[in-house]
C-alpha positions as CSV (number, residue, x, y, z in Angstrom):
1,M,56.8,93.3,44.9
2,K,53.4,91.9,45.2
3,P,52.3,88.8,42.9
4,R,49.7,89.9,40.6
5,A,46.3,88.1,41.0
6,A,45.4,86.4,37.9
7,S,42.6,88.1,36.0
8,F,39.6,86.3,34.5
9,S,40.3,87.5,31.2
10,S,43.8,85.1,31.1
11,I,42.4,82.2,33.0
12,F,39.2,82.0,30.9
13,P,40.9,80.4,27.7
14,L,42.1,77.5,30.1
15,L,38.9,77.0,31.3
16,L,37.5,77.0,27.7
17,L,40.1,74.4,26.3
18,A,39.5,72.0,29.7
19,F,35.5,72.5,29.0
20,L,36.3,71.3,25.5
21,C,38.2,68.8,25.8
22,G,35.7,67.2,28.5
23,L,32.9,67.6,25.6
24,T,34.9,65.8,23.2
25,F,35.9,62.9,25.9
26,W,32.1,62.3,26.6
27,L,31.1,62.7,23.1
28,D,33.6,60.4,22.1
29,R,32.5,57.9,24.8
30,A,28.7,58.5,24.2
31,T,28.9,57.9,20.5
32,R,30.9,55.0,20.4
33,N,29.5,51.3,20.1
34,D,30.5,48.9,22.1
35,P,32.4,46.3,20.0
36,A,30.2,43.4,20.0
37,K,32.1,40.0,22.3
38,N,33.0,37.4,20.0
39,D,31.8,34.3,21.7
40,G,29.8,33.0,19.1
41,K,26.6,33.8,20.6
42,L,25.3,35.7,18.3
43,R,26.5,34.0,15.3
44,H,24.3,30.8,13.6
45,D,27.0,28.2,13.2
46,P,26.7,25.2,15.0
47,D,28.7,23.8,18.1
48,F,28.5,20.2,17.0
49,I,28.1,18.4,14.2
50,I,27.2,14.4,14.6
51,D,27.7,11.9,11.6
52,S,25.8,8.9,11.3
53,L,23.3,9.4,14.0
54,Q,21.7,6.9,16.0
55,L,19.6,7.4,18.8
56,R,17.1,4.9,20.8
57,R,14.3,6.1,23.6
58,F,13.2,3.3,26.0
59,G,9.7,3.3,27.6
60,P,9.4,3.4,31.5
61,T,9.7,-0.8,31.4
62,G,12.7,-0.8,29.5
63,E,11.5,-1.4,25.8
64,L,12.3,0.2,22.6
65,Q,9.7,2.9,22.1
66,Y,11.2,4.7,19.1
67,Q,14.5,4.7,16.9
68,L,16.0,7.9,15.1
69,L,18.4,7.5,12.6
70,A,20.1,10.2,10.5
71,Q,22.8,11.4,8.0
72,Q,24.0,14.4,10.1
73,M,22.7,16.4,12.9
74,R,24.0,20.0,13.7
75,H,23.1,21.8,17.1
76,F,23.1,25.6,17.0
77,P,23.9,27.0,20.1
78,D,22.2,30.6,19.5
79,T,18.9,28.9,19.6
80,D,19.7,25.4,21.3
81,T,17.9,23.7,18.1
82,S,19.0,21.0,16.2
83,V,18.6,20.4,12.6
84,V,18.7,16.9,11.1
85,D,19.3,15.7,7.5
86,L,17.8,13.0,6.5
87,P,15.9,11.7,9.5
88,T,14.3,8.1,9.6
89,I,12.2,7.5,12.8
90,R,10.8,3.8,13.9
91,Y,8.5,3.5,16.1
92,T,8.1,-0.3,17.0
93,G,5.3,-0.4,20.3
94,N,1.4,-1.0,19.4
95,G,2.3,-4.3,17.7
96,S,2.8,-2.3,14.1
97,A,5.8,-0.8,13.4
98,T,5.4,2.9,12.0
99,L,8.2,4.4,9.8
100,A,8.6,8.3,9.7
101,T,11.3,9.7,6.9
102,A,11.6,13.3,5.7
103,Q,14.4,15.9,4.0
104,A,15.1,17.4,7.1
105,A,13.8,17.3,11.0
106,F,14.6,20.7,13.5
107,L,14.3,20.0,16.7
108,S,12.8,21.9,19.6
109,P,15.5,22.8,22.4
110,D,14.4,20.1,24.9
111,G,13.7,17.7,22.3
112,K,10.1,17.0,22.7
113,E,8.9,18.4,19.2
114,A,10.5,17.2,15.7
115,L,9.3,19.4,12.8
116,L,9.6,17.2,9.7
117,S,9.8,18.8,6.6
118,G,10.1,18.0,3.0
119,D,8.8,14.9,1.2
120,V,7.3,13.7,4.6
121,R,6.4,10.2,4.4
122,V,4.9,7.8,7.2
123,T,4.7,4.2,6.7
124,R,2.4,1.6,9.2
125,G,1.6,-1.5,9.1
126,D,3.5,-4.7,7.5
127,T,4.6,-4.6,4.1
128,N,1.7,-6.2,2.0
129,S,-0.7,-3.3,2.7
130,P,1.2,-0.5,4.6
131,Q,-0.6,2.7,5.0
132,I,1.2,5.7,3.8
133,L,0.8,9.3,4.8
134,E,2.4,11.9,2.7
135,T,2.9,15.5,3.1
136,S,5.3,18.6,3.3
137,Q,5.4,18.9,7.0
138,L,4.6,17.1,10.1
139,K,5.1,18.0,13.5
140,L,5.9,15.2,15.7
141,W,5.7,14.8,19.2
142,P,8.0,11.7,19.8
143,D,7.8,10.6,23.1
144,D,4.0,11.0,23.0
145,E,3.3,9.4,19.7
146,R,1.3,12.3,18.2
147,A,1.6,14.2,15.2
148,S,0.1,17.9,13.5
149,T,0.0,19.4,10.6
150,D,-1.8,22.2,8.5
151,E,-0.7,21.1,5.0
152,A,-2.3,19.3,3.0
153,V,-2.2,15.2,3.3
154,R,-2.7,11.9,1.4
155,I,-3.0,8.8,2.9
156,T,-3.1,5.5,0.8
157,R,-3.7,1.8,1.7
158,G,-3.4,-0.4,-1.4
159,K,-5.9,1.2,-3.7
160,S,-7.7,3.3,-1.7
161,V,-6.9,6.7,-1.3
162,T,-8.1,10.0,1.3
163,T,-7.0,13.7,0.6
164,G,-7.8,16.7,2.6
165,I,-5.9,19.6,4.6
166,G,-4.6,19.2,8.1
167,L,-4.3,16.5,10.1
168,D,-3.9,15.1,13.6
169,A,-2.5,11.7,14.5
170,D,-2.0,9.7,17.5
171,N,0.0,6.4,17.0
172,I,-1.1,4.9,20.5
173,E,-4.8,5.5,20.0
174,L,-4.2,4.5,16.1
175,N,-6.4,7.5,14.6
176,Y,-5.9,9.9,12.3
177,R,-8.7,13.0,11.9
178,I,-8.2,15.1,8.6
179,R,-9.7,18.6,9.5
180,K,-11.2,19.7,6.0
181,D,-11.5,19.3,2.1
182,V,-11.7,15.2,2.8
183,R,-12.1,13.0,-0.2
184,A,-11.6,9.8,-0.2
185,T,-12.2,6.2,-2.6
186,I,-12.1,3.4,-0.4
187,Y,-12.1,0.0,-2.4
188,K,-13.5,-3.1,-0.3
189,G,-10.9,-4.9,2.2
190,E,-9.0,-2.1,2.3
191,A,-10.4,0.0,5.1
192,Q,-8.7,3.2,6.5
């Protein structure tokens, strides 16, 4: 007896079943979402926290340029930025101390820029007649001793008051430029 050759009609159901199994496997792989890596890079959680921060920056000749004091600093690895609570920045150069405070500061990844936010107050000069700048936000370049804001500002010295919108300040050159809507009341002997 000769073995019978398998006919197409008897193999067709097996081929159809193999095709359907392959199609099911492909559809499963194509529609499956790969689980995200759980390495923390996609979360906005701090990777380190510093309480009672004290940071000092020295100039090229070794003199203290400025000092940053803060209640707490948190660094976030997903954006490589830091948030500082209750910062106080003290400049000692130019023969006149300058003190900047705020509710919070947001630091750029390279630390070259800081955005002071919430009750920003910059006090310059001696305690008898200081010049006080108040605003809601202030972008600060600490190494260059420059600052800028698009928000409303108020500068007082004694009874003299200057207000406006927007400000560019240079602590090294000792000048402030209010951009628009400037109003001032200057009393004799208290020139700003």
